[in-house]
N, C-alpha and C positions, 0 to 999 in steps of 0.2 A: 330665240337664241340673247341671253340676258349679258348686259354690253359688261364693257369693261372699260375706267378712263384708267388713264397712265397721268401722271403726275410726276415731269419731271422736276427732279429741284440744282439749281445752280448757287450752294450757296456759300457764302461767307460770312466773316465777321460781325459785320454790320448790317448786309442785307440779304433776302431771295429772291431769285431770279423763276418763275415755277409754270410754267407751259400745262396743260392741259388737252391730254389724245386721246382719239374717241382711236380705237385697239378696231372696232368691226369699219369703220367708214375711212380710217387714215384722216379725219379730218381733226384740227384745231380749234377745240373749243374756248380758247380765254392765255392767254398772257397777260403779265403782271406783275411787277418789281414793289415788293413790299419789305420792311422789314427785318432785324433778323428775330422773328418773336409766329413761337408755333402759332399761337393765337390767331392768326396774319395765316397762315397756311387750312388751320380751318375753317378760316372764314372764308377762304378760294373756293375747299370744297363745294362746302355749302351751298358757293352761287354755280358751279357746274351742276351740280346734285337737281338746284330746281328746272334746270331742261331737261329733265325727265324726269316723264310724269311714272313711271314703274323702277323703280329701288335698282340702283348701279354699284357694283365693285368699285373700291377705289381701289388701288395699288401706288405707293408714292415710291419719291428712290432719288438717293444721292452719291455722284461720288467722294470716297475715301479723302482724307483729306483731313481738314484741321481740328472739325467739330468734330472727329475721334464719331465717336459710339452716344454721345451725348445728342442728339438732334434725335437717331432712333429710337432710342428710349423712351423720348416724350410724344412720338404718335404711336409705338405702340403703345403708351398707357394708357392715352386717348381715341384706343380701338381703332387706328389706323394705320394699316396695311402696309409698311416700308420696305426695300431692300437696302443697302449698302454695295454699289458697282464700284466692283474694281476697276479701272481707267485703261490698267495694259489689255485687258479682256474686249472692250467695249467696240463696236462697231464704227470704225469713223470715215468720210469721206473723204476725197481733197482738198473738194470745196473747204473743210473744217482746218484746214491751214492756210485755205486765203486769207478766212472772213470768220474770228473768232471775236466772238461777245460773250455777256451772260446771254443773254437773250437766245442765240442761239446754238448755246453749249447747255442749255434747262430743254429747250425743243431736241435736242440729240438726246439727251438722257431719256426722255420719254418714247421716242420713237426705239430708242435701245432695249426698256423694258416693252413698249409693247414682242418685239421685237425678240425675245429673249436671248438676244446677241451681247451676252454678257454673262458672269459669272461672281453670284454673288461674295460677300465678306462675311465669313463664319464672327459672329458676333460671340463672344469669350461672355462668364460667367464677369460678377463683379472681384471674385477675390480673384483673379487670374487679371487680370486690368489693374488691378493695384499693384499686384506682384511684379506686372510688366512696367510701368512704371517706374519703380523705386531698380528695377533692375536697369532701366533706361537710362535711369539719374545718375548707375554706378557707371555705366558706362560712357555718359559724360565726364567722369569724373575723372573716366581712364583717360580722354583725348586730353583734357586737359598737363594733368602726368605728363605728356605724351610728348606736348607742345613745351611741355620745363625742361624738357631731356634735349626737346634740340636745343630749346635757345644755351644752355650749357654747352653741349655741343661746338655749337656754332663760336661760341666764345672766345673757348678752351684754343679749337683754329685760327681762330682769330688772331688771337695774337702768344702762337708759335708752339704751345705746351699739346700735346703727342703719347696719349695713352698705349705704355706697351705691351701693358696684359693680353692676358687672353678675348676674354667679355668684360662688356660695360656694366655696369651695372649695381654689379657686385658689390661687397662687403670692400674688395680689397679699391677697388672702381670709384667709390666713396672717399674712400680715405684718403687712395692717392687724390681727388679733390680737391680735399679739406687739407692737403699739405702743400698744396701749392705757394713758391714765391712769386705774390706778384703785390700793385706798389695796392697804396692804402683805400684808394677806388674800386681800381678794380678787384681786391678780395672784398668791401662789403657787395656789390655786384654779384660775386658765386656767391656767395655766403646765403644775398636772397633767393637766389637760385636754389638753393640749394636748403633754405629753411622752406620754401615754397615748397617741394618736390616731398620733403620729410611730413609734412602734412598733410598730400594729396593721400600718400603713402598708408600714412593713419586713420586716415580720410574708409579711401577704398579695404583696407582692411576689417573695417568697422560693417562696412557696407557690406560683406562677403561674409562674417560671424551672424548676421541676421541671416541676416540670406539662408547659412543653414541650420539659423532654427529653421525657418517658419520651414522647409525638407523636410523636417523633421511630423512639420503636421502629416494626420491621417489622410486628408486625400492626397497629398507629394512622395507621403515615406516611403511604396511602392514602384508607383516607378522611377523617380528618382534613382536609388538605389536600382536597377536594373539598369539604366541607362548608363551609370557612374563602374559595373563591367565592362566596357567599351572601354579600350585604352585609347586615351588621348580624355575624355569628355573626366569631366571635375565637378562638383555641386554647383558653382554658378552655371560655367556649359551646359548641363540635365538639367537647371533650375530653368533655364532663359529657352532653352527647344520647345520644352515640355508647356512649359507657359506660351510663349506668343504663339505656339500649332494648339493649344487644348485637343482638341478630337482629332487624333491622328486616323480615325474611324471614316470619316470624309473625304478621305482620298483612299480606292478600289485598289491602286497597287501599287507597287514601291517606286517605279517611276511615277508614278504622278505624285510622287509626293518629291521627287526630286526634280520633279517640272516644276511648282507651283516653288518653292524657291532659287525658281534660276539658274539649277545647275547645268544642266540640258543643254548641248551643241543646238543651234538654227540651225537652220537647213536651206538656202537657195538652187532650186532641182526644175532644171528645163530640160526638158525628152529624154533621151537617156541619161544626161553627164548630170548627174551630182553633189554640190558642195555643201559641206560642215563647216558652219561656222565658229562663232566661238559663243561661248555661254548665254545665253536669254537676257541674263539677268534682270530677271521681272519678281515678281512676285517677292517672298518678306527678304530685306534685305539684310534686318540685323542678324538672322536666322543659317542666310545663305554663308555670311560675311565670317561668321562664330564653327559654321561647318569646316568651313575652308582653316581655322588659324586651327583648328583640334586635330584635321588632316597633318597639318604641317607637326603636332607633339606626336599621333600617331606613326606617322613611318622613320622615325626619329629611334634607333638604338635592332637590334640585332632580330629577324624574325619567331619567333615562336616562342623569345624570353618573354616574363613578365618581372618588371621593378616590385618590391618593396612597398609601393604604395600602390601598383596596379590591385597584389592580392590580398593589402590591409583594405580594398574599393569592395570585392566581390566575396570576402568573410560571409560567412550568412545566405549567400544564397543560394540557389538550386545548382544543383551539379547540368539542369536544361543551358539552367542564363549563364553557366560563366561560362558551358561548351558551349551557344551560339556564341557571346562576347569574341573568345576567343578563334574561334573561326575566325572569325572577323577581321581580326589583329592579323592573326596572320598572313589572310590572304591576299590583304589592303596593302601589306610592309612586301609582301614577295611583288605582289601586280607593278609597287611603284616600282620597287628596285630594276623591276624587267623596263622598266616603260623610259628609264634614268641608264641603263646598261644599252638602250637602241638609242637613245644622243634624241627623247624628249626631252624638250627644255621642262627644266625642274619647278614652274610655275603651273606648267597643265597640265605636267605628272600630278601635282598636289589638287586642285584641280577636280581630274579621276577620282581621286580616290578620294575626294570631298563628299560627290557624287553618290559614289559607293555606298560612303558611311550613311549618310540619308539616307540609301536604299535597311542600312541594317538596322538605322535606328525607326524604319517607318514599321521592322517586323517587333525589333522590341515592344516600342509602344503598342503594337495591335496583336499581337502576341503569337505574328507568328514566325516560330521560330526552330522550327523541328525542317 
């Protein structure tokens, strides 16, 4: 029987810890800590191969982390098989929590590779990776804008200025901020915050326009146009979900996709007692957070009604697609209203809607809309 050598790699910015593990005997064939260079991995593999008279298969692996897909592509280009392991799916013993270092982590990765006790991270194509980085840059600027808003709200509160309008960050609210009577120094502070807010707003709008242009490329046009038919999902949301996941067909069912993004509840059961916990929050946190935001927009309004913006997004799509999207919106809005009527906490209700929205998105992306 042909031997398979599993090489676990605990990778960092400046160093790699490597562990070679024999899948047949369970023997550790070698361990080393080296500089962060793929040539050192090749050298380690050659040394391990030299211990065998016959040819052996090599499978390397490392946990998803700061290196992204860079090391994976380096190894594959050199003909070395590699898996990126999803950390939350790996099997770990209680001892791993007591003793943790790079050597033990590399050994744990090698053993998971040998036992198959992990799930591989999907590696998207280069174009998707580039757009993903662009979207995450935009999200970083949104976070900065949120912080500026918090600073302005805190500043006005500290100095006894209370806005009486219905909604903040509207044209009326901004006009109110600019008309406040403050001392010269406080006026300067507030104006600097407002200038920063305007600058970030302009940048984010520019990023959105660029994203809209990219969504019209042939490879993205059809799936993005279909996703936009769902209430609560605009171009930015559609592009984020589509690019972050890349291939929805790798999930056999809608429930599998909802589980991947961490929107399914955990469970603590013993005997006849079954206890459901909060959502697992495993998997892709970017998509999970986005789906919750989309669900918050979806549940607004009257069930069965459509806004002019939604009708515009659905224009030109097939009747089958529009019917599926409308069915999803009506079902989810009615479900949300029933949950609120029963006294379910609003945040829990929105999360439940986000979970079902994920299932409808899976159906749209895989063509299961019947």
